[in-house]
C-alpha positions, 0 to 999 in steps of 0.5 A, a space after each residue: 499500499 502506498 502512503 500518502 503522507 509520513 504519519 500514515 507510513 508511520 501508523 502502518 509500521 506501528 500497526 504492523 508491529 502491533 499485529 506481530 506483538 499480538 500473535 506473540 502473546 497469543 503463542 505465549 498464552 497457549 503455552 502457558 495454559 499447556 504448561 498449566 495442563 500439564 503441571 495439572 496432570 502431573 499434580 494429580 499422579 504425584 499426589 495419588 502416588 504420595 497418598 498410596 505411600 502415606 495413607 495408611 501411616 497418616 491418622 487424624 482424630 477430632 477431640 469433642 469438647 462440650 464447653 466450647 461453642 463449636 464442639 472442638 476440644 482438640 486435634 490429634 494427628 498421628 504418624 506410624 513409622 
């Protein structure tokens, strides 16, 4: 396209740069979303494996206290080694 004035030429250059940066940003957003998806799948597998290894060793219990307005008197956590 023939630019009729220096301002028009500068505008077209800025517009082309903005369009290029927009496409770069789109690729970056896609990469970040893909990374989130891979991280979520990894977290699921890692948590499942950890739970299988430690589920029988960890325990917890809430102690009831009738004097407490919420009924909670304490928490007992146990870890069997």
